[in-house]
C-alpha positions in Angstrom: -145.3 -87.3 -59.8 -145.2 -83.6 -60.0 -147.3 -81.5 -57.6 -149.6 -80.6 -60.1 -150.3 -84.1 -61.1 -150.6 -85.2 -56.9 -153.1 -82.7 -56.4 -155.2 -83.8 -59.7 -154.9 -87.2 -58.1 -155.7 -86.1 -55.1 -159.1 -84.4 -56.2 -160.0 -86.8 -57.7 -160.3 -89.0 -54.8 -161.9 -87.1 -53.3 -164.5 -86.7 -56.2 -164.3 -90.4 -56.1 -164.9 -90.8 -52.1 -167.9 -88.5 -52.5 -169.6 -90.4 -55.4 -168.8 -93.5 -53.2 -170.5 -92.2 -50.2 -173.7 -92.1 -51.7 -174.0 -95.8 -52.4 -171.1 -97.1 -50.5 -170.8 -97.3 -46.3 -168.5 -95.0 -44.8 -164.9 -97.0 -44.2 -165.0 -96.4 -47.9 -165.6 -92.8 -48.5 -162.9 -92.4 -45.4 -160.4 -94.8 -47.2 -160.5 -92.9 -50.4 -160.5 -89.5 -48.6 -157.6 -91.0 -46.6 -155.5 -91.7 -49.5 -156.5 -87.9 -50.9 -154.8 -86.9 -47.4 -151.9 -88.7 -47.8 -151.2 -87.4 -51.9 -152.1 -83.8 -50.5 -149.3 -84.2 -48.0 -146.8 -85.4 -50.8 -147.7 -82.2 -52.8 -147.2 -80.3 -49.7 -150.8 -78.6 -49.6 -151.1 -78.7 -45.5 -153.8 -76.3 -46.0 -156.0 -79.1 -47.7 -155.1 -81.9 -45.2 -156.0 -79.5 -42.7 -159.5 -79.2 -43.9 -160.1 -82.8 -44.7 -159.1 -83.8 -40.7 -160.8 -80.9 -39.3 -164.2 -82.2 -40.6 -166.9 -83.1 -38.0 -167.8 -87.0 -38.7 -164.7 -88.0 -41.0 -161.6 -85.8 -39.9 -161.0 -88.1 -36.7 -161.4 -90.8 -39.3 -159.0 -89.7 -41.9 -156.7 -88.9 -39.0 -156.4 -92.5 -37.6 -155.8 -93.5 -41.5 -153.0 -91.0 -42.0 -151.4 -92.6 -38.2 -151.8 -95.9 -40.0 -148.9 -97.3 -41.9 -149.8 -97.3 -45.8 -150.0 -100.3 -47.8 -147.2 -100.9 -50.1 -147.6 -100.1 -53.6 -148.3 -102.8 -56.1 -145.3 -103.2 -58.7 -143.0 -101.7 -55.8 -140.7 -103.2 -53.6 -142.4 -104.0 -50.0 -141.0 -101.7 -47.4 -139.0 -102.9 -44.9 -140.1 -103.1 -41.5 
């Protein structure tokens, strides 16, 4: 993916997380925002990742999610352990 596509995808996940946060519990929101942070990392946007991980309520949860190994992508090969 190009950098622009990664950023657009990241922003889409942030908006989806904000919308989900209205009706769903915080684990769903945190999962979406962690995925967005991963996309911003792949795009090289460290400032956005820093903003997401510095948030008072969700920042520590996002940092823990980033520290975990991401799930394998659908349709791709399962990474070696």
